[in-house]
KOLFITOR-964426 format. One record per residue (C-alpha): residue in one letter; x, y, z. Coordinates in steps of 0.1 Angstrom, whole numbers. Each point is the difference from the previous one (the first is absolute). Last residue first. Example, Ala and Ser with C-alpha at 12.3 -4.5 7.8 and 13.67 -1.06 7.14 Angstrom:
BEGIN
SITE   code      xx      yy      zz
SITE      S     137     -11      71
SITE      A     -14     -34       7
# end
This chain:
BEGIN
SITE   code      xx      yy      zz
SITE      G    -526    -135    -674
SITE      L       5      25      30
SITE      D     -13     -26      24
SITE      A      12      14      33
SITE      A      17     -22      29
SITE      R      27      27       3
SITE      A     -27      29       5
SITE      A     -23     -19      27
SITE      R      34      -5      19
SITE      V       9      33      -3
SITE      A     -35      12      12
SITE      A      -2     -24      28
SITE      Y      33      11      12
SITE      A      -8      40      -4
SITE      D     -30      -1      14
SITE      V     -21      34      -5
SITE      L     -26      12      26
SITE      G     -34      -3     -16
SITE      A     -18       0     -38
SITE      G      -8      36       7
SITE      V       3      14      39
SITE      L     -22      25       1
SITE      N     -22       9     -37
SITE      R      -4     -42       4
SITE      A      -7      -3      33
SITE      G     -37      14      -8
SITE      G     -12      32     -16
SITE      C      13      23      20
SITE      P      -8     -12      31
SITE      A       8     -35      15
SITE      D     -20       0      33
SITE      A      27     -18      16
SITE      P      26      22     -11
SITE      S      29     -18     -17
SITE      G      25     -23       9
SITE      A      19     -22     -28
SITE      P      -4     -33     -21
SITE      T      27     -15     -15
SITE      A       8       8     -36
SITE      T      10     -31     -24
SITE      D     -29       5     -22
SITE      A       6      39      -3
SITE      L      38      -2      -4
SITE      I      -6     -28     -24
SITE      R     -24      18     -21
SITE      R      23      36      -2
SITE      T      27     -26     -15
SITE      R     -20     -15     -26
SITE      D     -14      33     -11
SITE      L      34      18       0
SITE      D      15     -21     -22
SITE      G      34      17       0
SITE      V      24     -24      16
SITE      L     -20     -36       6
SITE      A      22     -17     -24
SITE      P      29      14      29
SITE      N     -18     -25      19
SITE      A      21      -1      37
SITE      S      12      36     -10
SITE      W     -32       9     -11
SITE      M     -20      -8      34
SITE      L      29      14      20
SITE      A       2      35     -19
SITE      V     -39      -2       5
SITE      V       3      -5      36
SITE      G      26      27       2
SITE      A     -28      25     -20
SITE      V     -25     -10      33
SITE      Q      28      14      26
SITE      P       5      31     -24
SITE      T     -35       9       9
SITE      A      -2      -7      39
SITE      M      21      27       9
SITE      S     -13      27     -27
SITE      T     -33      -7      18
SITE      G      13      13      30
SITE      D      19      -6      30
SITE      L      36       4       9
SITE      T      27      -9      19
SITE      A      31      11     -11
SITE      Y      38     -19      -7
SITE      G      37      13      -3
SITE      G      20       5     -27
SITE      G       4      38      -4
SITE      P     -37      -6     -19
SITE      Y     -27     -18      14
SITE      A      -5     -43      -5
SITE      S     -26     -15      12
SITE      P     -22      -6      32
SITE      V     -42      -7      -6
SITE      G     -18      20      34
SITE      A     -32      -3     -17
SITE      G      -6     -11     -39
SITE      P       4     -36      -4
SITE      A     -19     -11     -34
SITE      V     -34       0     -17
SITE      V     -15     -12     -33
SITE      D     -20      22     -26
SITE      P      -7      25      16
SITE      K     -27       9     -15
SITE      A     -27     -11     -15
SITE      A     -20      24     -30
SITE      G     -29      17      12
SITE      G       5      27     -34
SITE      A      29      18      18
SITE      A      11     -24      27
SITE      P     -16     -19      25
SITE      G      18       2      27
SITE      R      21       8      27
SITE      S      30      15      12
SITE      S      23     -14      23
SITE      F       6      27      31
SITE      R     -24     -22      21
SITE      T      19     -32      -1
SITE      L     -15     -33     -13
SITE      R       8     -28      24
SITE      R      26     -26      -2
SITE      A       8      -2      32
SITE      R      37      18     -13
SITE      D     -18      28     -13
SITE      V     -19       4     -32
SITE      A       6      20     -32
SITE      G     -17       4     -34
SITE      V      16      -9     -33
SITE      T     -15      11     -37
SITE      L      13     -20     -29
SITE      V       1      24     -25
SITE      D     -24     -11     -36
SITE      P     -32      12      12
SITE      Y      10      32      10
SITE      P     -14      14      39
SITE      A      41       0      10
SITE      P      15      24     -29
SITE      P     -11      18       7
SITE      D     -17      19      34
SITE      A     -36     -16      10
SITE      I       5     -27      20
SITE      S     -25      18      29
SITE      G     -28     -16     -11
SITE      C     -10      -7      31
SITE      Y      15      22      32
SITE      P      20     -17      21
SITE      G      27       4      -9
SITE      T      18      25     -23
SITE      N      36     -14       0
SITE      G       3     -11     -38
SITE      A     -13     -30     -20
SITE      A      38      -1      -6
SITE      A      17     -12     -37
SITE      V       8     -34     -14
SITE      V       2       4     -41
SITE      L      15     -34     -18
SITE      I      15       9     -35
SITE      G     -11     -23     -23
SITE      A       2      26     -28
SITE      A     -40      -2       0
SITE      A       2       8      32
SITE      L      26      27      -2
SITE      A     -25      19     -23
SITE      A     -29       1      19
SITE      T      19      10      31
SITE      A      13      34     -20
SITE      P     -40       5     -21
SITE      R     -11       3      36
SITE      L      21      26      14
SITE      A     -25      30      -4
SITE      G     -30     -24       5
SITE      P      -9      13      35
SITE      D      15      37      -2
SITE      C      38       9       5
SITE      G      11      38       9
SITE      E      18     -13      37
SITE      V     -29      14      18
SITE      P     -22     -18     -21
SITE      P      12     -35      17
SITE      C      32     -21     -13
SITE      G       7     -29      15
SITE      W      35     -20      13
SITE      S      15     -31      13
SITE      N       4     -12     -35
SITE      T      19     -34       0
SITE      L       4      -9     -41
SITE      V       3     -36     -10
SITE      D      23     -17     -26
SITE      P      25      33      -9
SITE      A       2       9     -34
SITE      R      34      -4     -21
SITE      Q     -14     -12     -27
SITE      P     -23      31      -3
SITE      R      36      19      -7
SITE      G     -13      38      -7
SITE      D      24      28     -13
SITE      T     -23      11     -26
SITE      L     -27      11      16
SITE      P      17       2      30
SITE      D      29      21      -7
SITE      G      28     -11      20
SITE      G      19      20      19
SITE      P       8     -28      21
SITE      P      -9     -31     -16
SITE      F     -36     -15      -8
SITE      P     -23     -23      20
SITE      A     -27      -8     -23
SITE      L     -33     -12      17
SITE      M      13      10      36
SITE      F      18      34     -14
SITE      Q     -39       9     -14
SITE      L     -17      -9      34
SITE      C      30      25      18
SITE      D      -9      27     -21
SITE      L     -35      -5      -5
SITE      Y       0       7      42
SITE      R      18      30      -4
SITE      A     -22      17     -24
SITE      P     -30      -4      18
SITE      S      14      16      33
SITE      G      17     -13      28
SITE      L       6      11      34
SITE      N      16     -20      33
SITE      R      33      27       0
SITE      D       7     -10     -36
SITE      L     -20     -35     -14
SITE      N       1     -15     -30
SITE      V      41     -15      -3
SITE      C       4     -28     -14
SITE      G      14     -35      10
SITE      V      14     -38     -16
SITE      W      -1     -29      25
SITE      S       9     -31      -4
SITE      A     -14     -33      17
SITE      G      21     -23      22
SITE      P     -14      21      34
SITE      A     -35      -9      -8
SITE      V     -24       6      28
SITE      G      28      24      15
SITE      I       6       8      35
SITE      G      20     -29       6
SITE      N      37      13       1
SITE      R      -5       9     -42
SITE      G     -29      24     -15
SITE      V     -18     -15     -30
SITE      A     -36      15       8
SITE      S       1      14      34
SITE      G      31      20      -7
SITE      V     -11      11     -27
SITE      T     -28      16      20
SITE      H      21      13      26
SITE      T      24      12     -26
SITE      G     -27      22     -17
SITE      H     -14      15      32
SITE      G      33      11       8
SITE      G      -4      39      -6
SITE      R      31       4     -12
SITE      D      14     -27     -23
SITE      A      23      -7     -23
SITE      P       7     -22     -25
SITE      T      30      13     -25
SITE      R      -2      23     -31
SITE      R     -23      28      17
SITE      H     -20      19     -24
SITE      E     -16      18      33
SITE      W     -36      -1     -11
SITE      P       2     -24     -28
SITE      D      20     -28      20
SITE      Y       4     -28     -24
SITE      W      19     -36       8
SITE      S      -1     -30     -13
SITE      D      15       8     -33
SITE      D      36       6      -2
SITE      G       6     -34      14
SITE      G      -6     -10      36
SITE      R     -25     -27      10
SITE      F       1      10      39
SITE      G      -3     -31      25
SITE      A      32       2      13
SITE      A      -4      37      13
SITE      L     -30      -8      18
SITE      A       4     -13      29
SITE      P      33      17       4
SITE      H     -16      32      -8
SITE      R      20      19     -23
SITE      G     -26       6     -26
SITE      D     -25      17      23
SITE      V     -29       3     -24
SITE      G     -24      22     -12
SITE      S     -27      19      13
SITE      D     -21     -24     -21
SITE      S      -3     -18     -32
SITE      S      13     -38       9
SITE      G       7     -28     -27
SITE      V       6     -32       7
SITE      V      21     -29     -23
SITE      V      -3     -32      -1
SITE      G      29     -23      -4
SITE      A       3     -15      39
SITE      G     -32       7      18
SITE      T      13     -20      33
SITE      V     -13     -37      -6
SITE      G      11     -25      14
SITE      L     -33     -17      11
SITE      E       4     -12      34
SITE      S      24      27      13
SITE      W      -8      31     -23
SITE      V     -35      -4      -7
SITE      R      -5      -7      38
SITE      D      14      35       8
SITE      A     -25      15     -22
SITE      G     -29     -14      20
SITE      I     -25      29       0
SITE      L       4       7      40
SITE      S      43     -11      -3
SITE      V       3      30     -24
SITE      N     -19      24      23
SITE      W      16     -12      34
SITE      T      37       6     -18
SITE      P      20     -26      -4
SITE      G      31      -4      17
SITE      T      24      24      18
SITE      P     -15      32      -9
SITE      A      21      25      -4
SITE      P      -1      28      30
SITE      V     -27      28      -1
SITE      T      12      38      -6
SITE      G      -1       1     -37
SITE      R      11      34     -18
SITE      A     -23      24     -19
SITE      P      17      28     -20
SITE      P      -2      34      18
SITE      A     -21      25     -21
SITE      A      16      21     -23
SITE      A      11      31       1
SITE      P     -19      37     -11
SITE      L     -24     -28     -11
SITE      P      -9      -1     -42
SITE      R     -39       5     -10
SITE      L     -13     -36      -9
SITE      R     -18      -3     -34
SITE      Q     -38      -9      -2
SITE      S     -12     -14     -37
SITE      V     -31      14       0
SITE      L     -25     -16     -27
SITE      V     -12       7     -33
SITE      R     -28     -20     -17
SITE      A      -8     -21     -30
SITE      V      24      23     -26
SITE      E       0      -8     -38
SITE      P     -30      27     -10
SITE      R      15      28      19
SITE      G     -21      21      27
SITE      A      20     -15      32
SITE      L      34      13     -14
SITE      W     -12      37      -5
SITE      A     -20      -5      37
SITE      R      32     -15      11
SITE      V      27      28     -12
SITE      A     -28      26      17
SITE      P       1     -18      35
SITE      G      40      -3      -3
SITE      G      26     -18     -23
SITE      D      29     -19      -1
SITE      T      -4     -35     -12
SITE      E      -4     -36       3
SITE      I     -14     -20     -31
SITE      A     -19     -27      -4
SITE      N      -7     -37     -14
SITE      V       5     -21      31
SITE      L      25     -22       5
SITE      Y      16      22     -26
SITE      Y       7      33      14
SITE      P      13      33     -21
SITE      T      15      29      18
SITE      P     -10      31     -11
SITE      H      29      33       8
SITE      L     -31      34      -3
SITE      R      20      16     -18
SITE      L     -34      12     -28
SITE      R      21     -17     -24
SITE      G       4     -33      17
SITE      L     -35       1      12
SITE      E     -11       3     -37
SITE      R      29     -32     -12
SITE      R     -10     -21      28
SITE      L     -39       1     -11
SITE      D       4      -6     -32
SITE      G      25     -26       4
SITE      Q     -24     -17      28
SITE      T     -18     -26     -20
SITE      R      22     -19     -24
SITE      E      28       1      21
SITE      A     -15     -10      33
SITE      T     -22     -28     -13
SITE      A      32     -17     -15
SITE      V      13       5      38
SITE      L     -28     -20      12
SITE      R      -1     -26     -32
SITE      R      39      -9       2
SITE      Y       1      -3      45
SITE      V     -30     -19     -10
SITE      E      19     -25     -25
SITE      A      35       2      23
SITE      A     -24     -10      31
SITE      R     -16     -33     -18
SITE      A      32     -12     -11
SITE      D      16       1      30
SITE      R     -29     -15      20
SITE      G      -1     -30     -27
SITE      A      38      -5      12
SITE      R      -9       7      35
SITE      G     -17     -29       4
SITE      P     -29     -16     -24
SITE      A       9       2     -37
SITE      G     -20      31     -20
SITE      A     -33      13      17
SITE      P      -4      21     -39
SITE      I      -6      38      11
SITE      G     -46       1     -19
SITE      T      -4      29      18
SITE      L      26      28      15
SITE      D     -18      30     -23
SITE      A      20      34      11
SITE      Q     -16      26      14
SITE      E     -23      23     -20
SITE      R     -13      27      22
SITE      L      33      17       8
SITE      V       6       6      38
SITE      V      15      36       9
SITE      L      25      -2      30
SITE      L      -1      40      11
SITE      R      31      15      19
SITE      E      -2      13      35
SITE      G      21      30       8
SITE      H      42       2      14
SITE      L      12      35      -8
SITE      G      33      15       4
SITE      P      20       8      29
SITE      Q       1     -24      36
SITE      G      13      19      26
SITE      P      39       2      12
SITE      V      10      18     -31
SITE      A     -26      17     -20
SITE      Y     -27       6      23
SITE      V      20       9      28
SITE      V      14      27     -21
SITE      V     -29      11     -19
SITE      V     -17       4      36
SITE      A      33      15      14
SITE      A      -3      28     -26
SITE      L     -38      11       5
SITE      L      14       2      41
SITE      A      25      19     -10
SITE      A     -20      21     -25
SITE      A     -29       5      28
SITE      T      25      13      26
SITE      L      18      24     -25
SITE      G     -38      11      -6
SITE      A     -10      12      35
SITE      L      37      11       6
SITE      G      -5      24     -29
SITE      R     -40       7       8
SITE      R      12       9      36
SITE      P     -32      -9      25
SITE      A     -12      33      17
SITE      R      13      20      28
SITE      A      -6       9      35
SITE      R     -22     -27       7
SITE      S      16     -31      -8
SITE      R     -12     -19      30
SITE      A     -26     -19     -27
SITE      L      27      -5     -23
SITE      L      30     -17      14
SITE      V     -18     -19      32
SITE      G     -28     -10     -19
SITE      Y      21      -4     -34
SITE      G      22     -26      26
SITE      V     -23     -18      19
SITE      A     -26      -6     -34
SITE      L      32      -9     -22
SITE      L      16     -22      26
SITE      V     -34     -17       1
SITE      A      -6      -6     -36
SITE      V      36     -13      -3
SITE      A      -8     -24      27
SITE      F     -28     -11     -22
SITE      A      17      -3     -32
SITE      V      27     -22      18
SITE      G     -33     -20      12
SITE      T     -16      -4     -29
SITE      A      29      -7     -23
SITE      V      10     -30      24
SITE      A     -34     -13       0
SITE      V      -1       7     -36
SITE      W      37     -21       2
SITE      F     -16     -31      21
SITE      P     -33       0     -24
SITE      V      19      -3     -30
SITE      D      25     -26       7
SITE      R      22     -10      28
SITE      T     -20     -31       9
SITE      T     -31     -13      16
SITE      A     -17      25      -9
SITE      L      -1     -10     -37
SITE      L     -32     -16       0
SITE      V     -13      24      31
SITE      T      -7      30     -32
SITE      V      15      33     -14
SITE      E      12     -18     -35
SITE      E     -35       9     -11
SITE      P       3      34      12
SITE      D      26       5     -22
SITE      T      26      23      18
SITE      F      17      34     -14
SITE      A     -26      21     -18
SITE      L     -29       2      26
SITE      P      16      -6      34
SITE      G      32      22      -9
SITE      V     -23      29     -24
SITE      L     -20       3      28
SITE      A      23      26      22
SITE      L       9      17     -31
SITE      G     -42       8      -3
SITE      V      -5       8      36
SITE      L      31      26       3
SITE      W      -8      18     -34
SITE      R     -36      -3       4
SITE      V      -1      19      38
SITE      P      29      22     -13
SITE      G     -19      15     -29
SITE      R     -35       4      17
SITE      G       2      36      16
SITE      A      29       6      25
SITE      P     -15      31      13
SITE      R      10      35       1
SITE      G      28      22      16
SITE      A      36     -22       6
SITE      H     -18      -6      36
SITE      R     -30     -17     -19
SITE      A      26     -18     -22
SITE      A      18     -17      28
SITE      A     -32     -10      22
SITE      E     -12     -14     -31
SITE      L      34     -17      -5
SITE      A      -4     -14      34
SITE      G     -34     -13      -2
SITE      L      10     -17     -34
SITE      V      26     -18      21
SITE      F     -25      -9      25
SITE      G     -25     -19     -25
SITE      L      33     -16     -14
SITE      P       2     -26      32
SITE      P     -36     -10     -15
SITE      L      13     -13     -33
SITE      L      24     -28       8
SITE      L     -21     -23      16
SITE      L     -33      -1     -20
SITE      A      22       0     -35
SITE      P      24     -26      16
SITE      L     -36     -19      -1
SITE      Q     -14      11     -32
SITE      A      25     -24     -18
SITE      G     -18     -29      16
SITE      S     -33       1     -17
SITE      Q       4      23     -29
SITE      G      12      34       6
SITE      A     -15      32      13
SITE      G     -29      -2      19
SITE      A      18      -5      41
SITE      G      21      31     -13
SITE      L     -30      18      -1
SITE      L     -12      -5      32
SITE      A      34       0      12
SITE      L       4      35     -13
SITE      T     -31      13      19
SITE      V       9     -11      33
SITE      G      34      14      -8
SITE      A     -16      34      -8
SITE      V     -15       2      30
SITE      L      30      -5      21
SITE      G      16      27     -21
SITE      G     -23      21       7
SITE      V      -1      -3      36
SITE      L      40      -8       3
SITE      V      12      21     -25
SITE      L     -22      29      -8
SITE      R      -7       1      36
SITE      A      36       4      10
SITE      P       9      24     -21
SITE      R     -26      26       8
SITE      P     -16      23     -22
SITE      P      15      34      -6
SITE      T     -24      16       7
SITE      G     -21     -26      19
SITE      V     -14     -33      -8
SITE      A       7     -20     -32
SITE      F     -16     -32       8
SITE      A     -29       3     -25
SITE      A      18      18     -26
SITE      W      17     -32      -8
SITE      F     -31     -17     -11
SITE      A      -4      31     -21
SITE      P      29      -1     -17
SITE      G       1     -34     -11
SITE      L      -2     -34      24
SITE      L     -23     -19     -23
SITE      V       7      17     -32
SITE      G      39      -4       1
SITE      A      -9     -37      12
SITE      L     -17      -4     -33
SITE      A      28      15     -21
SITE      G      22     -21      18
SITE      L     -21     -32      -6
SITE      A       2      15     -38
SITE      A      35       0      -2
SITE      A       4     -36      15
SITE      A     -19     -14     -27
SITE      L      11      17     -23
SITE      G      37     -13       9
SITE      A     -11     -32       6
SITE      L     -19       0     -40
SITE      L      36      11     -10
SITE      T      12     -31      15
SITE      E     -21     -24     -14
SITE      L       3      14     -31
SITE      A      39      -7       1
SITE      G      -6     -29      16
SITE      G       7      -7      37
SITE      L      23      17      22
SITE      A      24     -13      27
SITE      G       5       5      37
SITE      V      31      -1      25
SITE      W      16      34      -4
SITE      V     -29      16     -24
SITE      W     -23      -6      34
SITE      P      19      12      22
SITE      L      11      32     -19
SITE      L     -39      12      -5
SITE      S      -6      16      36
SITE      A      32      23      -5
SITE      L     -17      10     -34
SITE      G     -32       5      13
SITE      A      17      22      30
SITE      A      24      21     -24
SITE      V     -33       4     -20
SITE      A     -16      15      30
SITE      L      30      22       4
SITE      L       0      10     -37
SITE      T     -39      10      10
SITE      V      10      23      27
SITE      P      28      13     -15
SITE      G     -19      15     -32
SITE      F      -4     -25     -27
SITE      R     -33      16     -17
SITE      G       4      34      -8
SITE      S       5      36       9
SITE      R      21      -1      34
SITE      G      -8     -36       0
SITE      G     -29     -27       7
SITE      A      -1      12      31
SITE      R       3      37       1
SITE      A      23      25       5
SITE      V     -18      29       2
SITE      G       0      24     -30
SITE      D     -38      -2       1
SITE      G     -13     -10      34
SITE      P     -34      12      -4
SITE      G      -7       6     -38
SITE      G      21      23     -23
SITE      P       1     -23     -27
SITE      A     -24     -30       3
SITE      P      12     -25      21
SITE      A      29     -26      -7
SITE      S     -10     -33     -11
SITE      G       1     -31      15
SITE      G     -26     -17     -27
SITE      A     -27      -7      26
SITE      P       0      38      13
SITE      A      30      11      20
SITE      D     -18      16      31
SITE      G       6      36      -1
SITE      S      23      21      27
SITE      A     -37      -1      19
SITE      A      12     -28      16
SITE      A      16      21      32
SITE      S     -28      17       6
SITE      G       2      36     -17
SITE      P     -34      -6     -20
SITE      A     -20     -31      15
SITE      P       4     -30     -16
SITE      A     -24     -14     -26
SITE      S     -16     -32      14
SITE      G       6     -32      -6
SITE      A       8     -11      32
SITE      P     -16      24      21
SITE      A      24      32      10
SITE      D      19       3      30
SITE      G      29      22      -8
SITE      P     -23      30       2
SITE      A     -35      -2      14
SITE      A     -19     -14     -33
SITE      A     -17      29     -19
SITE      G     -37     -15      -7
SITE      H     -18     -33       6
SITE      R     -17     -10     -29
SITE      A      13      17     -22
SITE      P      30       5       7
SITE      A      -2     -36      -4
SITE      A     -13      -6     -39
SITE      S      31       7     -17
SITE      A      22     -26      21
SITE      R     -28     -27      -4
SITE      R       0       1     -38
SITE      H      34       4      -1
SITE      T       3     -35      27
SITE      L     -25     -16     -19
SITE      R      14       9     -35
SITE      D      35     -20      16
SITE      L     -20     -27      12
SITE      V     -10      -8     -38
SITE      V      31       5     -16
SITE      A      19     -21      25
SITE      V     -23     -26      -1
SITE      V       5      -2     -35
SITE      V      37       2      -1
SITE      A       3     -27      24
SITE      T     -20     -21     -19
SITE      A      16       5     -35
SITE      A      38      -7      21
SITE      L     -22     -33      17
SITE      A     -13     -13     -31
SITE      A      31       5     -16
SITE      L      19     -18      27
SITE      Y     -26     -25       1
SITE      A       5      -8     -42
SITE      E      38      -3       4
SITE      H      -2     -27      32
SITE      H     -18     -21     -21
SITE      V       8     -35      19
SITE      P     -11      19      28
SITE      P     -35     -10     -12
SITE      L     -25      36       5
SITE      A     -19       1      31
SITE      R      28      15      14
SITE      L     -20      34     -19
SITE      L     -25      -1      30
SITE      T      26      11      25
SITE      L       7      31     -17
SITE      A     -37      12       2
SITE      G      -2     -12      38
SITE      L      34      21       7
SITE      V     -15      34     -17
SITE      L     -34      -5      22
SITE      T      18      -2      27
SITE      G      28      30      -6
SITE      A     -27      23      -8
SITE      L     -14      -8      40
SITE      W      32       0       8
SITE      A       7      38     -15
SITE      R     -39       6      12
SITE      G       5      -9      34
SITE      T      30      20      12
SITE      A      -9      28     -20
SITE      R     -31       1      20
SITE      I      27      -3      29
SITE      A      20      26     -12
SITE      P     -34      25      -5
SITE      S     -11      -7      37
SITE      R     -39      -2      -4
SITE      P      -2     -36       3
SITE      I     -31     -16     -14
SITE      L      11      -5     -43
SITE      A      32     -13      -3
SITE      L       6     -22      29
SITE      A     -34     -13     -10
SITE      L       9      -8     -30
SITE      T      31     -16      21
SITE      P     -17     -23      15
SITE      A     -24     -11     -25
SITE      G      32      -6     -27
SITE      V      17     -20      21
SITE      L     -22     -35       5
SITE      L     -22       5     -30
SITE      V      35       7     -21
SITE      T      22     -25      16
SITE      V     -32     -26      -7
SITE      L      -8       2     -36
SITE      A      40       7     -13
SITE      V       6     -32      19
SITE      V     -30     -17     -16
SITE      P      11      11     -36
SITE      W      34     -13      11
SITE      V     -11     -32       6
SITE      A     -23      -9     -27
SITE      V      21     -12     -24
SITE      A      13     -29      21
SITE      R      24     -13     -28
SITE      D      -9     -38      -4
SITE      L      23     -23      25
SITE      G      29     -14      -2
SITE      A       5       2      41
SITE      V      30      20      -1
SITE      L     -14      28     -26
SITE      V     -34       2      22
SITE      L      18       0      30
SITE      Q      20      29     -12
SITE      D     -27      19     -11
SITE      V     -18      -2      34
SITE      V      30       9      13
SITE      W       2      33     -21
SITE      G     -37      10      12
SITE      A       8      -4      33
SITE      L      29      22       1
SITE      Q     -21      26     -22
SITE      G     -31      -2      26
SITE      P      24       0      26
SITE      V      18      30      -9
SITE      A     -34      20      -6
SITE      V     -20     -10      30
SITE      L      23       4      27
SITE      V      15      30     -21
SITE      A     -36      16      -1
SITE      W      -1      -5      38
SITE      V      27      16      10
SITE      G     -12      33     -23
SITE      T     -35      -2      12
SITE      V      12      -6      39
SITE      A      21      31      -7
SITE      A     -28      21     -14
SITE      A     -22      -6      27
SITE      V      23      12      29
SITE      V       2      28     -21
SITE      P     -36      13      -3
SITE      W       0     -14      37
SITE      P      26      22      15
SITE      G     -20      26       8
SITE      T     -21      27     -15
SITE      D      -1       3     -41
SITE      R      10      30     -18
SITE      R     -20      21     -20
SITE      A      20      25     -20
SITE      P      -4      40      14
SITE      R     -25      18     -24
SITE      P      11      29     -25
SITE      P     -18      25      -7
SITE      P     -28      -5     -26
SITE      V      11      16     -39
SITE      P     -26      19     -14
SITE      A     -18     -14     -29
SITE      T      21      15     -34
SITE      P     -21      22     -24
SITE      P      12     -10     -34
SITE      G      26       6     -17
SITE      A      14      32     -22
SITE      Q      28      -1     -27
SITE      M      31      17      13
# end
């Protein structure tokens, strides 16, 4: 044997120092409560701010989450740092170190939410990378502290080793802590040949298998009610969950549990109750940073009970002869986080959908069930494992349990779940857009309008066919399923960040937008139903703008004019609407569910069409006809779905028809009512739909659009298509002709004055699905009334059809004053109420008297 240098004498063991009195324990308890009281409300507050900004239509507050991160680290970091340094008790110092590390982890992960939610894949990649980097750094710090601890403190009393130090020979921890990789100690080392947490000779021993089983049980509710995104999104979510599991393994590694393993053998109650409680707070801090805004809330609730499960697994492992190591922590936490990270879309966890049984409802259901599962696991594992002093958990039984739960996950996902991938798509906008200059005006009235619409359609399709061929073939070769569009020269296609970067670099591409795709629900939300009885005469809003006088005194009801609606749909069987449907095979289009007959789950579209053309006193132009298209599903849309409907309005086509070859521009409706906007969260940028509205205007089709409900902020008319100059933008007033607080204000981008006019939008009664009625607020309610006024004008003087400039001028010249704030903010009343409150009676009289020679 080779001789070595002389060794220094080993000092005699010294008993570990202990704090006297209850105060260190009280301080630890207070610190734990304080950490939870800061972290949980902080996360809730950040999400609420995000939602308020979304509902208000303001620019995303990027600084919200960095501020939350800084405040949390400062408020929680200071007391946990003191807890990690000052007390003499190894358990309390280990508690402080775990909570301090968890706080710093929370701060680092929270910063990632500065990434826009629409780029979810980029966020998940950043989350995985950050978790790995932080885990490596903390792991090295842990090993450095562990190697330095014996030199500083000497040998510790058996079973009471300071956290991070090597266990004393013969102690319960002396069987060999599992290293970071979960491998077994060197042959012949302490504990070799006994039952191991990672298996008799491998990683998947009974304790690890039981951790896998617990993780799969936590995952079951998510595979039942949730749905996966795209392939890359799902892969990145899995990697992020695995990375966070690895990070949890570092935070709650062998050194952590050694501080609570008092006695030989260790007392299970201390490991499960005390160690589990400390681990639960640590996992709460980790869960608070796991996911985009909204997705972290389930993790914040689900992970803490799993701390007790880990305590029970640790107790079982130590009774089997050695610590559990990091493997069980990694598997349990990683699998538990797959649910909220992979099976929910954070963009759909929003208050905009919280009023129905949509994604927020099902996320709450999954969270509640998973929380109950976690509590049951904590109790069950604590009773069955921590009290099993006689023998170790059997590997065969543990493996069978894990296999049964894996089979249950697969069956639930494939049968009652939502199998498949439901990722976002991309809208590729090409540089070259159709040249629509020089379109002949043609004859006045519908004949001229139809000729212009046909020429616009021809030019748009020709441009799309000429410029898209190469790119469409390339996308088809890559099996990315391209869908061409012509109203905006664009292609919708599958693809993630890599495809997006490749497309953005092509010379023919102007920009690439994310085109949202909704994930399916386990059960459709119950359809909306009207509960208000039918009105007995003209509603107050119809009378306020004088539409009832147009019917009775001028004999004009809108006959001969067709109004097109792009919205959530229309209840085609409603008694106030059924007779007004134009009919034929080209008057209805549903690109979401491909229903062949008019229907409406949400009610919004039925209400707006009713205000435009409904019978029984609710509609401004009850003699007009309507056609419809569904561009909103569950109150959300995408650039592609908005284009689907706008294309259908320019050139309707039969079911199953190709918009580029089967369009019928001569069947286009005359005026369009659009009570929607496309915000950035849906994928639009300010110019996304600009070529579309320009083409419709060139075709002589008037686009009427809601200003939005993001008042009272100035400049809040921002989401397409409301800011566009060729769109007739409508704000809302109440019964007293005063501008409503929610009505969006101008100026629009570039200083353009908006809205153009206002109409009643507060407490408006109209049709609702199921044959009933409902009263709603919003510029959505005001918009169809203006479309109805235009229908009355064009019915009174058909030569005005397609003459958009003169129509807009008459509306502005005949509008009546509307109340606005006395100080006239936002650059003056023109950016609040436009030309004023639309006057149907005066407008129809002016239209009838118009000289169009």
